[in-house]
MARBADREN-25136 format. One line per 8 residues: number of its first residue (from 0); for each residue x, y, z of N, C-alpha, C. Coordinates in nm, 4 decimals, padded with zeros to 6 digits. Layout:
NUM	X Y Z X Y Z X Y Z; ...
REM end
This chain:
0	09.0317 12.7901 12.8778 09.0960 12.6611 12.9016 09.2472 12.6755 12.8853; 09.3208 12.5978 12.9636 09.4658 12.6000 12.9560 09.5177 12.4634 12.9128; 09.6362 12.4641 12.8564 09.6956 12.3386 12.8109 09.8427 12.3362 12.8481; 09.8925 12.2157 12.8734 10.0338 12.1969 12.9004 10.1041 12.1692 12.7674; 10.2100 12.2436 12.7375 10.2834 12.2283 12.6124 10.4290 12.1976 12.6430; 10.4763 12.0834 12.5921 10.6168 12.0465 12.6069 10.6939 12.0969 12.4857; 10.8084 12.1606 12.5113 10.8901 12.2163 12.4038 11.0158 12.1322 12.3831; 11.0630 12.1239 12.2581 11.1825 12.0430 12.2295 11.3115 12.1155 12.2680
8	11.3292 12.1359 12.3962 11.4504 12.1983 12.4498 11.4917 12.1226 12.5755; 11.5919 12.1747 12.6433 11.6405 12.1024 12.7615 11.5524 12.1352 12.8817; 11.4265 12.0908 12.8755 11.3313 12.1093 12.9849 11.2785 11.9731 13.0274; 11.2522 11.9624 13.1562 11.1942 11.8382 13.2065 11.0495 11.8604 13.2498; 10.9902 11.9693 13.1990 10.8529 12.0038 13.2367 10.7873 12.0754 13.1197; 10.6559 12.0830 13.1241 10.5809 12.1515 13.0188 10.5388 12.2900 13.0673; 10.4997 12.3762 12.9733 10.4609 12.5144 13.0021 10.3105 12.5318 12.9816; 10.2519 12.6232 13.0582 10.1077 12.6463 13.0531 10.0754 12.7577 12.9544
16	09.9815 12.7288 12.8653 09.9333 12.8271 12.7671 09.7815 12.8234 12.7643; 09.7205 12.9360 12.7256 09.5768 12.9392 12.7009 09.5482 12.8752 12.5653; 09.4436 12.7954 12.5583 09.4072 12.7325 12.4312 09.3360 12.8293 12.3380; 09.2861 12.9403 12.3945 09.2151 13.0397 12.3141 09.0986 12.9756 12.2378; 09.0271 12.8865 12.3097 08.9085 12.8164 12.2576 08.9375 12.7236 12.1395; 09.0652 12.6898 12.1193 09.0986 12.5927 12.0137 09.0708 12.4524 12.0646; 09.0225 12.3659 11.9754 08.9983 12.2272 12.0130 09.1291 12.1499 11.9986; 09.1869 12.1121 12.1116 09.3175 12.0478 12.1110 09.3125 11.9161 12.1878
24	09.3905 11.8205 12.1411 09.4011 11.6907 12.2068 09.5460 11.6638 12.2439; 09.5654 11.5780 12.3433 09.7014 11.5393 12.3811 09.7721 11.4783 12.2599; 09.8917 11.5249 12.2346 09.9689 11.4761 12.1196 09.9676 11.5698 12.0009; 09.8746 11.6677 11.9998 09.8702 11.7634 11.8882 09.9945 11.8510 11.8889; 10.0460 11.8807 11.7698 10.1579 11.9728 11.7574 10.1051 12.1140 11.7373; 10.1655 12.2093 11.8082 10.1173 12.3472 11.8074 10.2349 12.4439 11.7969; 10.2032 12.5660 11.7542 10.3018 12.6739 11.7539 10.2701 12.7675 11.8694; 10.3720 12.7965 11.9513 10.3510 12.8802 12.0694 10.4577 12.9886 12.0776
32	10.4250 13.1015 12.1419 10.5275 13.2035 12.1665 10.6170 13.1589 12.2814; 10.7467 13.1809 12.2663 10.8402 13.1476 12.3739 10.9488 13.2543 12.3737; 10.9411 13.3455 12.4708 11.0280 13.4623 12.4670 10.9902 13.5484 12.3480; 11.0877 13.5873 12.2681 11.0609 13.6670 12.1481 11.0417 13.5796 12.0246; 11.0530 13.4496 12.0422 11.0470 13.3580 11.9273 10.9187 13.2771 11.9271; 10.9002 13.2035 11.8188 10.7926 13.1052 11.8086 10.8564 12.9667 11.8129; 10.7920 12.8772 11.8859 10.8440 12.7417 11.8987 10.7361 12.6401 11.8633; 10.7811 12.5239 11.8161 10.6901 12.4122 11.7943 10.6875 12.3281 11.9209
40	10.5690 12.3000 11.9707 10.5554 12.2187 12.0907 10.4472 12.1139 12.0725; 10.4259 12.0368 12.1756 10.3245 11.9314 12.1711 10.2361 11.9414 12.2951; 10.1060 11.9222 12.2749 10.0136 11.9201 12.3886 10.0457 11.7974 12.4732; 10.0829 11.8224 12.5981 10.1374 11.7169 12.6836 10.0389 11.6821 12.7950; 10.0321 11.5557 12.8325 09.9388 11.5179 12.9399 09.9807 11.5770 13.0742; 09.8844 11.6148 13.1543 09.9121 11.6724 13.2857 09.8148 11.7842 13.3152; 09.7942 11.8102 13.4419 09.7009 11.9148 13.4816 09.7714 12.0501 13.4884; 09.7026 12.1532 13.4426 09.7579 12.2885 13.4512 09.7513 12.3375 13.5961
48	09.8579 12.4048 13.6369 09.8572 12.4610 13.7717 09.7700 12.5865 13.7751; 09.7112 12.6147 13.8899 09.6260 12.7327 13.9034 09.7137 12.8545 13.9315; 09.7158 12.9454 13.8374 09.7991 13.0642 13.8506 09.7112 13.1879 13.8665; 09.7481 13.2749 13.9568 09.6701 13.3957 13.9817 09.7510 13.5192 13.9432; 09.6803 13.6146 13.8809 09.7391 13.7430 13.8443 09.8643 13.7289 13.7590; 09.8684 13.6260 13.6798 09.9791 13.6065 13.5857 09.9200 13.5940 13.4467; 09.9690 13.6721 13.3549 09.9182 13.6688 13.2183 09.9750 13.5463 13.1448; 09.8850 13.4634 13.0963 09.9253 13.3420 13.0249 09.9143 13.3668 12.8749
56	10.0174 13.3340 12.8013 10.0163 13.3540 12.6567 09.9275 13.2502 12.5885; 09.8761 13.2892 12.4720 09.7900 13.2000 12.3949 09.8715 13.1115 12.3009; 09.8189 12.9924 12.2760 09.8741 12.9075 12.1694 09.8412 12.9746 12.0364; 09.9414 12.9924 11.9506 09.9184 13.0609 11.8231 09.8276 12.9801 11.7314; 09.8654 12.8558 11.7081 09.7859 12.7743 11.6161 09.8184 12.6264 11.6328; 09.7238 12.5462 11.5927 09.7446 12.4021 11.5856 09.8008 12.3683 11.4477; 09.8988 12.2789 11.4454 09.9586 12.2375 11.3186 09.8798 12.1174 11.2675; 09.8007 12.1405 11.1645 09.7091 12.0381 11.1153 09.7829 11.9143 11.0642
64	09.7149 11.8020 11.0759 09.7588 11.6714 11.0237 09.8655 11.6023 11.1082; 09.9307 11.6777 11.1993 10.0409 11.6176 11.2729 10.0079 11.6036 11.4208; 10.0169 11.4802 11.4714 09.9999 11.4558 11.6141 10.0731 11.3272 11.6510; 10.1213 11.3212 11.7735 10.1877 11.2011 11.8232 10.0845 11.1153 11.8955; 10.0907 10.9838 11.8739 09.9926 10.8982 11.9391 10.0334 10.8674 12.0832; 09.9406 10.8093 12.1577 09.9617 10.7848 12.3012 10.0792 10.6911 12.3250; 10.0942 10.5891 12.2397 10.2035 10.4943 12.2587 10.3389 10.5650 12.2554; 10.3541 10.6574 12.1606 10.4816 10.7288 12.1487 10.5019 10.8247 12.2658
72	10.3964 10.8909 12.3094 10.4073 10.9811 12.4249 10.4498 10.9036 12.5495; 10.3881 10.7878 12.5712 10.4261 10.7039 12.6858 10.5709 10.6572 12.6740; 10.6131 10.6249 12.5510 10.7506 10.5813 12.5296 10.8494 10.6954 12.5565; 10.8154 10.8178 12.5133 10.9017 10.9337 12.5381 10.9206 10.9542 12.6887; 10.8109 10.9462 12.7634 10.8191 10.9653 12.9087 10.9070 10.8576 12.9725; 10.8866 10.7324 12.9290 10.9672 10.6222 12.9845 11.1134 10.6349 12.9431; 11.1381 10.6672 12.8172 11.2740 10.6814 12.7641 11.3510 10.7867 12.8440; 11.2868 10.9005 12.8691 11.3512 11.0085 12.9431 11.3839 10.9651 13.0861
80	11.2903 10.8967 13.1513 11.3124 10.8524 13.2886 11.4218 10.7457 13.2948; 11.4135 10.6467 13.2060 11.5069 10.5333 13.2085 11.6502 10.5782 13.1809; 11.6663 10.6690 13.0850 11.7999 10.7159 13.0461 11.8415 10.8438 13.1178; 11.7571 10.8870 13.2133 11.7843 11.0058 13.2962 11.8147 11.1282 13.2100; 11.7238 11.1550 13.1180 11.7365 11.2674 13.0270 11.6141 11.3586 13.0379; 11.6271 11.4892 13.0145 11.5110 11.5786 13.0180 11.4086 11.5414 12.9118; 11.2821 11.5538 12.9466 11.1738 11.5226 12.8528 11.1866 11.6028 12.7230; 11.2169 11.7322 12.7377 11.2260 11.8179 12.6201 11.3365 11.7758 12.5250
88	11.4452 11.7236 12.5805 11.5567 11.6804 12.4966 11.5194 11.5553 12.4177; 11.4435 11.4661 12.4811 11.3979 11.3464 12.4099 11.2959 11.3849 12.3024; 11.2072 11.4813 12.3355 11.1113 11.5287 12.2359 11.1841 11.5891 12.1157; 11.2952 11.6564 12.1415 11.3743 11.7146 12.0324 11.4231 11.6055 11.9372; 11.4551 11.4882 11.9919 11.4962 11.3759 11.9077 11.3801 11.3250 11.8229; 11.2584 11.3430 11.8734 11.1396 11.2929 11.8027 11.0963 11.3880 11.6913; 11.0856 11.5179 11.7220 11.0337 11.6122 11.6224 11.1412 11.7023 11.5641; 11.2631 11.6954 11.6197 11.3709 11.7763 11.5667 11.3601 11.9204 11.6125
96	11.4593 12.0005 11.5726 11.4609 12.1416 11.6109 11.4428 12.2329 11.4905; 11.4127 12.1728 11.3754 11.3984 12.2509 11.2523 11.2573 12.3077 11.2435; 11.2450 12.4393 11.2615 11.1127 12.5018 11.2590 11.0506 12.4989 11.1200; 11.1336 12.4799 11.0185 11.0815 12.4725 10.8818 11.0103 12.3404 10.8540; 11.0159 12.2510 10.9517 10.9548 12.1198 10.9334 10.8083 12.1296 10.8942; 10.7390 12.2315 10.9425 10.5954 12.2394 10.9230 10.5508 12.3514 10.8294; 10.6419 12.4375 10.7917 10.6011 12.5485 10.7061 10.6469 12.5301 10.5611; 10.7409 12.4441 10.5380 10.7871 12.4178 10.4020 10.6854 12.3323 10.3276
104	10.6597 12.3666 10.2048 10.5661 12.2905 10.1220 10.6442 12.1864 10.0430; 10.6810 12.0774 10.1100 10.7605 11.9731 10.0459 10.6719 11.8750 09.9703; 10.7290 11.8140 09.8679 10.6589 11.7084 09.7967 10.6650 11.5797 09.8786; 10.5750 11.4846 09.8468 10.5763 11.3565 09.9153 10.7030 11.2789 09.8802; 10.7381 11.1856 09.9678 10.8551 11.1014 09.9447 10.8360 11.0213 09.8158; 10.9362 11.0282 09.7282 10.9282 10.9590 09.5992 11.0111 10.8318 09.6039; 10.9472 10.7197 09.5719 11.0162 10.5906 09.5716 11.0463 10.5480 09.4279; 11.1734 10.5429 09.3945 11.2168 10.5027 09.2610 11.1844 10.3558 09.2374
112	11.1153 10.3273 09.1281 11.0789 10.1898 09.0949 11.1973 10.1181 09.0302; 11.2194 09.9936 09.0688 11.3272 09.9126 09.0122 11.2738 09.7745 08.9760; 11.3559 09.6959 08.9090 11.3169 09.5603 08.8691 11.3257 09.4662 08.9882; 11.2224 09.3863 09.0071 11.2190 09.2907 09.1179 11.2937 09.1632 09.0794; 11.3811 09.1181 09.1693 11.4494 08.9895 09.1521 11.3765 08.8846 09.2338; 11.3431 08.7759 09.1713 11.2664 08.6699 09.2384 11.3583 08.5817 09.3215; 11.3240 08.5642 09.4482 11.3998 08.4764 09.5373 11.3057 08.3675 09.5903; 11.3524 08.2454 09.5877 11.2762 08.1331 09.6438 11.3410 08.0896 09.7737
120	11.2641 08.0914 09.8809 11.3183 08.0515 10.0102 11.3378 07.9006 10.0159; 11.4470 07.8583 10.0821 11.4669 07.7148 10.1027 11.3878 07.6688 10.2250; 11.3974 07.5426 10.2573 11.3151 07.4864 10.3641 11.3442 07.5521 10.4990; 11.4725 07.5726 10.5290 11.5084 07.6358 10.6565 11.4519 07.7769 10.6665; 11.4607 07.8511 10.5561 11.4103 07.9887 10.5573 11.2585 07.9924 10.5712; 11.1906 07.8996 10.5067 11.0447 07.8920 10.5188 11.0060 07.8636 10.6642; 11.0793 07.7708 10.7275 11.0528 07.7401 10.8692 11.0790 07.8607 10.9583; 11.1850 07.9361 10.9246 11.2170 08.0559 11.0021 11.1072 08.1611 10.9869
128	11.0569 08.1775 10.8642 10.9503 08.2746 10.8391 10.8232 08.2349 10.9132; 10.7904 08.1082 10.9124 10.6740 08.0577 10.9863 10.6889 08.0882 11.1353; 10.8118 08.0707 11.1850 10.8418 08.0988 11.3258 10.8177 08.2452 11.3587; 10.8649 08.3365 11.2727 10.8470 08.4801 11.2974 10.7011 08.5212 11.2861; 10.6276 08.4565 11.1952 10.4875 08.4927 11.1707 10.3921 08.4432 11.2792; 10.4439 08.3657 11.3747 10.3573 08.3113 11.4795 10.2961 08.4200 11.5668; 10.3699 08.5310 11.5856 10.3249 08.6372 11.6748 10.2953 08.7640 11.5948; 10.1725 08.8099 11.6031 10.1313 08.9341 11.5370 10.0415 09.0126 11.6319
136	10.0426 09.1448 11.6182 09.9551 09.2325 11.6957 09.9715 09.2159 11.8474; 10.0921 09.1775 11.8886 10.1228 09.1690 12.0309 10.2740 09.1796 12.0497; 10.3139 09.2202 12.1696 10.4570 09.2327 12.1967 10.5207 09.0954 12.2064; 10.6311 09.0794 12.1339 10.7038 08.9524 12.1359 10.8453 08.9785 12.0855; 10.9451 08.9228 12.1555 11.0845 08.9359 12.1128 11.1313 08.8005 12.0611; 11.1733 08.7968 11.9359 11.2250 08.6734 11.8784 11.3618 08.6997 11.8181; 11.4473 08.6002 11.8229 11.5832 08.6112 11.7718 11.5971 08.5202 11.6498; 11.6389 08.5798 11.5384 11.6678 08.5029 11.4173 11.8190 08.4962 11.4029
144	11.8728 08.3792 11.4322 12.0171 08.3587 11.4229 12.0473 08.2779 11.2974; 12.1556 08.3133 11.2283 12.1885 08.2389 11.1071 12.3335 08.2567 11.0686; 12.3904 08.1528 11.0132 12.5259 08.1592 10.9612 12.5357 08.2716 10.8585; 12.6503 08.3376 10.8530 12.6709 08.4418 10.7524 12.6471 08.3831 10.6123; 12.5602 08.4510 10.5338 12.5264 08.4004 10.4012 12.4100 08.3036 10.3999; 12.3424 08.2888 10.5155 12.2302 08.1937 10.5230 12.0993 08.2528 10.4711; 12.0977 08.3828 10.4423 11.9765 08.4444 10.3878 11.8784 08.4921 10.4931; 11.9290 08.5352 10.6082 11.8417 08.5889 10.7145 11.7640 08.7103 10.6646
152	11.8329 08.7926 10.5841 11.7693 08.9148 10.5336 11.6469 08.8823 10.4493; 11.6561 08.7798 10.3645 11.5419 08.7406 10.2809 11.4234 08.6983 10.3659; 11.4522 08.6323 10.4786 11.3449 08.5869 10.5676 11.2693 08.7067 10.6246; 11.3427 08.8043 10.6781 11.2688 08.9165 10.7375 11.2154 09.0132 10.6326; 11.2693 09.0087 10.5097 11.2066 09.0829 10.3999 11.0659 09.0285 10.3737; 11.0540 08.8970 10.3723 10.9221 08.8352 10.3530 10.8286 08.8710 10.4681; 10.8846 08.8782 10.5858 10.8066 08.9159 10.7034 10.7557 09.0610 10.6883; 10.8450 09.1500 10.6435 10.8077 09.2894 10.6218 10.6996 09.3009 10.5153
160	10.7125 09.2226 10.4088 10.6147 09.2268 10.2998 10.4739 09.1996 10.3534; 10.4627 09.1053 10.4443 10.3331 09.0724 10.5041 10.2810 09.1889 10.5886; 10.3702 09.2526 10.6637 10.3306 09.3628 10.7516 10.2786 09.4818 10.6710; 10.3530 09.5219 10.5671 10.3121 09.6417 10.4926 10.1907 09.6139 10.4039; 10.1658 09.4861 10.3731 10.0442 09.4532 10.2972 09.9191 09.4755 10.3812; 09.9370 09.4846 10.5136 09.8264 09.5103 10.6063 09.8156 09.6596 10.6407; 09.8814 09.7435 10.5600 09.8807 09.8895 10.5774 09.9496 09.9328 10.7066; 10.0433 09.8509 10.7528 10.1224 09.8853 10.8702 10.2623 09.9276 10.8258
168	10.3375 09.9803 10.9207 10.4722 10.0285 10.8928 10.5760 09.9357 10.9550; 10.6955 09.9387 10.8990 10.8053 09.8569 10.9493 10.9301 09.9426 10.9633; 11.0092 09.9130 11.0652 11.1357 09.9817 11.0887 11.2473 09.8785 11.0927; 11.3514 09.9009 11.0119 11.4710 09.8163 11.0139 11.5861 09.9003 11.0670; 11.6402 09.8609 11.1814 11.7545 09.9302 11.2395 11.8843 09.8640 11.1950; 11.9806 09.9464 11.1520 12.1142 09.9009 11.1169 12.2147 09.9726 11.2068; 12.3249 09.9069 11.2425 12.4177 09.9677 11.3390 12.5034 10.0809 11.2842; 12.5308 10.0804 11.1544 12.6216 10.1798 11.0972 12.5581 10.2484 10.9771
176	12.5875 10.3772 10.9592 12.5334 10.4537 10.8467 12.5762 10.3943 10.7133; 12.7032 10.3535 10.7036 12.7535 10.3070 10.5741 12.6858 10.1784 10.5274; 12.6234 10.1050 10.6198 12.5544 09.9817 10.5810 12.4229 10.0095 10.5093; 12.3669 10.1305 10.5279 12.2352 10.1575 10.4707 12.2372 10.1586 10.3178; 12.3466 10.2058 10.2554 12.3532 10.2093 10.1091 12.3560 10.0688 10.0495; 12.4373 09.9803 10.1104 12.4416 09.8412 10.0638 12.3059 09.7747 10.0829; 12.2443 09.8028 10.1964 12.1145 09.7441 10.2266 12.0087 09.7938 10.1288; 12.0175 09.9214 10.0901 11.9205 09.9807 09.9986 11.9152 09.9047 09.8664
184	12.0316 09.8616 09.8168 12.0364 09.7868 09.6909 11.9676 09.6520 09.7055; 11.9921 09.5832 09.8161 11.9292 09.4525 09.8390 11.7785 09.4670 09.8541; 11.7384 09.5747 09.9226 11.5961 09.6008 09.9411 11.5284 09.6261 09.8066; 11.5898 09.7081 09.7217 11.5331 09.7430 09.5916 11.5164 09.6191 09.5037; 11.6146 09.5286 09.5078 11.6047 09.4036 09.4306 11.4838 09.3220 09.4732; 11.4553 09.3216 09.6028 11.3481 09.2371 09.6561 11.2103 09.3009 09.6399; 11.1976 09.4300 09.6763 11.0674 09.4957 09.6794 11.0330 09.5725 09.5516; 11.1344 09.6079 09.4742 11.1079 09.6814 09.3509 11.0981 09.8312 09.3692
192	11.1330 09.8812 09.4870 11.1391 10.0259 09.5109 11.2378 10.0520 09.6240; 11.2851 10.1757 09.6317 11.3834 10.2106 09.7335 11.3145 10.2446 09.8657; 11.3749 10.2047 09.9784 11.3159 10.2390 10.1088 11.3513 10.3819 10.1478; 11.2852 10.4322 10.2505 11.3230 10.5614 10.3085 11.4430 10.5370 10.3990; 11.5518 10.6113 10.3747 11.6745 10.5952 10.4520 11.6866 10.7103 10.5514; 11.7102 10.6763 10.6793 11.7174 10.7794 10.7831 11.8465 10.7635 10.8644; 11.9281 10.8692 10.8660 12.0438 10.8761 10.9549 12.0865 11.0219 10.9663; 12.1878 11.0481 11.0446 12.2254 11.1857 11.0776 12.2817 11.2638 10.9592
200	12.3237 11.1957 10.8536 12.3894 11.2641 10.7419 12.2938 11.3041 10.6290; 12.1660 11.2651 10.6356 12.0751 11.3034 10.5280 12.0420 11.4521 10.5406; 12.0011 11.5133 10.4308 11.9793 11.6576 10.4283 11.8554 11.6960 10.5095; 11.8499 11.8208 10.5596 11.7311 11.8674 10.6326 11.6028 11.8516 10.5511; 11.6103 11.8754 10.4205 11.4914 11.8623 10.3363 11.4427 11.7175 10.3338; 11.5348 11.6222 10.3156 11.4953 11.4812 10.3157 11.4414 11.4385 10.4518; 11.4977 11.4953 10.5582 11.4455 11.4649 10.6914 11.3001 11.5103 10.7040; 11.2717 11.6317 10.6540 11.1335 11.6814 10.6594 11.0400 11.5903 10.5813
208	11.0817 11.5535 10.4611 10.9961 11.4713 10.3739 10.9682 11.3363 10.4374; 11.0732 11.2716 10.4891 11.0559 11.1389 10.5499 10.9745 11.1496 10.6782; 11.0038 11.2507 10.7608 10.9303 11.2685 10.8865 10.7804 11.2814 10.8603; 10.7449 11.3638 10.7621 10.6039 11.3834 10.7286 10.5413 11.2555 10.6734; 10.6180 11.1828 10.5923 10.5673 11.0579 10.5360 10.5431 10.9528 10.6415; 10.6279 10.9512 10.7446 10.6151 10.8535 10.8524 10.4945 10.8845 10.9412; 10.4784 11.0124 10.9791 10.3719 11.0472 11.0736 10.2333 11.0385 11.0091; 10.2273 11.0434 10.8754 10.0990 11.0320 10.8050 10.0767 10.8922 10.7472
216	10.1675 10.7985 10.7763 10.1566 10.6590 10.7312 10.1683 10.6441 10.5789; 10.2270 10.7445 10.5118 10.2480 10.7331 10.3673 10.3747 10.6530 10.3369; 10.4719 10.6600 10.4264 10.5936 10.5789 10.4138 10.5755 10.4546 10.4991; 10.5862 10.3388 10.4355 10.5589 10.2128 10.5046 10.6832 10.1495 10.5656; 10.8001 10.1833 10.5116 10.9196 10.1191 10.5631 11.0346 10.2168 10.5716; 11.1021 10.2170 10.6869 11.2190 10.3016 10.7084 11.3373 10.2127 10.7438; 11.4495 10.2384 10.6780 11.5758 10.1730 10.7121 11.6643 10.2811 10.7719; 11.7104 10.2606 10.8949 11.7824 10.3689 10.9563 11.8788 10.3282 11.0653
224	11.9593 10.4251 11.1065 12.0503 10.4088 11.2189 11.9739 10.4373 11.3485; 12.0470 10.4530 11.4582 11.9851 10.4610 11.5914 11.8696 10.5601 11.6003; 11.8890 10.6811 11.5453 11.7907 10.7883 11.5643 11.6554 10.7586 11.5012; 11.6506 10.6651 11.4056 11.5223 10.6327 11.3411 11.4246 10.5679 11.4387; 11.4763 10.5183 11.5493 11.3919 10.4556 11.6518 11.2887 10.5520 11.7078; 11.3199 10.6834 11.7039 11.2317 10.7834 11.7641 11.1475 10.8571 11.6606; 11.1359 10.8025 11.5401 11.0471 10.8616 11.4412 10.9012 10.8406 11.4836; 10.8112 10.9339 11.4474 10.6714 10.9260 11.4938 10.5840 10.8388 11.4043
232	10.6096 10.7096 11.4052 10.5305 10.6173 11.3236 10.3829 10.6238 11.3625; 10.2976 10.6196 11.2619 10.1538 10.6270 11.2853 10.0936 10.4898 11.3122; 10.1473 10.3864 11.2450 10.0890 10.2527 11.2586 10.1995 10.1481 11.2467; 10.2926 10.1514 11.3420 10.4081 10.0624 11.3382 10.3651 09.9181 11.3631; 10.4132 09.8271 11.2762 10.3720 09.6874 11.2870 10.4820 09.5917 11.3276; 10.6081 09.6279 11.3022 10.7197 09.5405 11.3389 10.8487 09.6223 11.3418; 10.9418 09.5811 11.4282 11.0756 09.6387 11.4320 11.1761 09.5258 11.4094; 11.2723 09.5498 11.3199 11.3806 09.4550 11.2951 11.5100 09.5204 11.3418
240	11.5874 09.4531 11.4240 11.7190 09.5023 11.4650 11.8228 09.4100 11.4033; 11.8823 09.4518 11.2926 11.9824 09.3699 11.2236 12.1184 09.3865 11.2914; 12.1966 09.2773 11.2915 12.3274 09.2777 11.3592 12.3114 09.3263 11.5032; 12.2161 09.2654 11.5742 12.1789 09.3170 11.7064 12.2948 09.3149 11.8056; 12.3979 09.2358 11.7775 12.5126 09.2247 11.8675 12.6094 09.3422 11.8553; 12.5943 09.4248 11.7508 12.6912 09.5297 11.7202 12.6940 09.6369 11.8285; 12.8143 09.6705 11.8750 12.8274 09.7701 11.9821 12.7940 09.9118 11.9363; 12.7830 09.9343 11.8047 12.7489 10.0678 11.7539 12.6067 10.1089 11.7903
248	12.5250 10.0144 11.8348 12.3890 10.0507 11.8777 12.3904 10.1319 12.0073; 12.5024 10.1328 12.0758 12.5117 10.2102 12.1987 12.5618 10.3500 12.1671; 12.4820 10.4503 12.1983 12.5223 10.5894 12.1793 12.5834 10.6392 12.3089; 12.7070 10.6877 12.3020 12.7769 10.7245 12.4252 12.8088 10.8727 12.4346; 12.7370 10.9560 12.3577 12.7509 11.1003 12.3717 12.6155 11.1658 12.3514; 12.5978 11.2855 12.4099 12.4669 11.3503 12.4018 12.3659 11.2737 12.4850; 12.2569 11.2333 12.4228 12.1590 11.1465 12.4882 12.2131 11.0045 12.4830; 12.2499 10.9494 12.5974 12.3147 10.8175 12.6031 12.2086 10.7091 12.6170
256	12.2093 10.6143 12.5227 12.1129 10.5044 12.5265 12.1615 10.3902 12.4386; 12.1044 10.2741 12.4577 12.1348 10.1574 12.3738 12.0148 10.1339 12.2825; 12.0342 10.1528 12.1529 11.9219 10.1504 12.0591 11.8530 10.0150 12.0538; 11.9288 09.9056 12.0693 11.8640 09.7736 12.0673 11.7677 09.7593 12.1844; 11.8142 09.7975 12.3037 11.7290 09.7857 12.4222 11.6095 09.8800 12.4151; 11.6325 10.0008 12.3632 11.5222 10.0956 12.3486 11.4236 10.0503 12.2414; 11.4729 09.9795 12.1390 11.3836 09.9248 12.0357 11.2910 09.8199 12.0958; 11.3449 09.7385 12.1843 11.2623 09.6380 12.2528 11.1561 09.7074 12.3378
264	11.1967 09.8150 12.4045 11.1010 09.8903 12.4870 10.9929 09.9535 12.4001; 11.0323 10.0117 12.2857 10.9311 10.0744 12.2003 10.8326 09.9700 12.1476; 10.8845 09.8532 12.1096 10.7949 09.7467 12.0643 10.6950 09.7095 12.1736; 10.7408 09.7120 12.2987 10.6525 09.6821 12.4117 10.5425 09.7868 12.4237; 10.5780 09.9152 12.4119 10.4787 10.0226 12.4198 10.3823 10.0171 12.3002; 10.4334 09.9796 12.1833 10.3495 09.9727 12.0633 10.2690 09.8435 12.0564; 10.3052 09.7471 12.1438 10.2390 09.6153 12.1466 10.2547 09.5431 12.0120; 10.3805 09.5385 11.9642 10.4112 09.4756 11.8357 10.5310 09.3831 11.8527
272	10.5523 09.2905 11.7577 10.6702 09.2033 11.7643 10.7976 09.2758 11.7221; 10.9096 09.2297 11.7758 11.0408 09.2793 11.7364 11.1305 09.1588 11.7124; 11.2094 09.1646 11.6048 11.2976 09.0544 11.5685 11.4427 09.1006 11.5770; 11.5220 09.0325 11.6571 11.6651 09.0594 11.6680 11.7375 08.9612 11.5763; 11.8185 09.0148 11.4841 11.8827 08.9322 11.3816 12.0334 08.9364 11.4001; 12.0968 08.8191 11.3974 12.2411 08.8148 11.4192 12.2975 08.6795 11.3788; 12.4263 08.6786 11.3431 12.4952 08.5509 11.3220 12.5472 08.4982 11.4558; 12.5846 08.5908 11.5450 12.6299 08.5547 11.6798 12.5641 08.6496 11.7788
280	12.4570 08.6086 11.8467 12.3860 08.6986 11.9385 12.4761 08.7540 12.0485; 12.4413 08.8719 12.0963 12.5139 08.9327 12.2079 12.4947 08.8488 12.3342; 12.5789 08.8722 12.4335 12.5689 08.7964 12.5585 12.4344 08.8203 12.6266; 12.3865 08.9457 12.6215 12.2569 08.9770 12.6843 12.1442 08.9004 12.6163; 12.1477 08.8996 12.4826 12.0439 08.8284 12.4079 12.0535 08.6778 12.4308; 12.1757 08.6255 12.4315 12.1963 08.4825 12.4560 12.1398 08.4426 12.5915; 12.1631 08.5288 12.6921 12.1113 08.5001 12.8260 11.9590 08.5006 12.8273; 11.8979 08.5944 12.7549 11.7513 08.5996 12.7489 11.6928 08.4810 12.6731
288	11.7674 08.4297 12.5757 11.7239 08.3075 12.5060 11.7262 08.1898 12.6033; 11.8361 08.1792 12.6787 11.8509 08.0686 12.7740 11.7430 08.0727 12.8821; 11.7050 08.1944 12.9211 11.6016 08.2091 13.0249 11.4603 08.2115 12.9673; 11.4519 08.1817 12.8356 11.3241 08.1710 12.7642 11.2425 08.3006 12.7664; 11.3118 08.4134 12.7759 11.2443 08.5430 12.7634 11.2281 08.5803 12.6161; 11.3227 08.5342 12.5321 11.3174 08.5584 12.3884 11.2983 08.4257 12.3162; 11.2147 08.4250 12.2129 11.2049 08.3074 12.1256 11.3263 08.3054 12.0335; 11.3612 08.1860 11.9838 11.4876 08.1727 11.9101 11.4743 08.0718 11.7964
296	11.5252 08.1113 11.6789 11.5314 08.0193 11.5646 11.6681 08.0350 11.4986; 11.7274 07.9220 11.4609 11.8617 07.9247 11.4027 11.8624 07.8607 11.2642; 11.9187 07.9340 11.1666 11.9394 07.8811 11.0319 12.0852 07.8369 11.0223; 12.1071 07.7115 10.9870 12.2426 07.6554 10.9903 12.3114 07.6628 10.8546; 12.2395 07.6337 10.7477 12.3010 07.6225 10.6152 12.3032 07.7558 10.5411; 12.4002 07.7726 10.4522 12.4073 07.8904 10.3676 12.3016 07.8836 10.2594; 12.2563 08.0002 10.2157 12.1509 08.0071 10.1148 12.2050 07.9764 09.9756; 12.1455 07.8786 09.9113 12.1768 07.8448 09.7710 12.3281 07.8246 09.7512
304	12.3904 07.7535 09.8483 12.5356 07.7266 09.8424 12.6175 07.8554 09.8286; 12.5716 07.9603 09.8954 12.6422 08.0895 09.8890 12.7828 08.0730 09.9446; 12.8875 08.1216 09.8744 13.0247 08.0966 09.9197 13.0587 08.1725 10.0467
REM end
């Protein structure tokens, strides 16, 4: 039997390998020979071409416990086509290029426990939470607009709490790396533990630990910059795009894409709700609200007379 294997390089096609009687499924991660090196690849959908008198190399081994689900594979294919990028380059964003990702014996992600601060939602926030909770287990785009200091974050924190209580995962996108540290403190006060933080400046070891925690559903919540959108979530339940109007969501070098728009697309492939949060929505979002493509709720008053 032969299998198509996509490699995380600048390729727009997969390579044919013999399975060597291994039981493999689409989405499984495998180690394959490539030139004089070994590469990590993924079993990719597609029919193998019939080759004659050509020696086909064998897949070395299947990497246990790790596989990408169909929703993510479909999203990778769409992402590459929409942004006119090679499939292999997009896959590289998903699984990275660090070969030590699968051979290092890392410990599980450790969440530091902290003291929980009790917050009581006001009437507007309760109404906003009810509005967000209307749609579950289906694709839906809703916009939570609120005056600065109105407590929008507390509303979607409560929303996240409900999602992770159902053994699902949540992703919070932030436009800038420096915002993640401030956000981490607010998150710890509310949930009593630190979230997994993902951005380009974290160490390779932390990337391995978080990546493994996400793909095995051990990490329930990730707070991250643009690149966290392509993490291999096992059971994603909601995506939050905070400060959705921020122009930093647009990546204009390397793989060029707009993270807010791609987040909406991923939510569509995952068949889950996505919440766009802002004090002043972008023109694109405002237009979609006016055309009733996005649901919309606005909080007018500041939380607890916040100055």
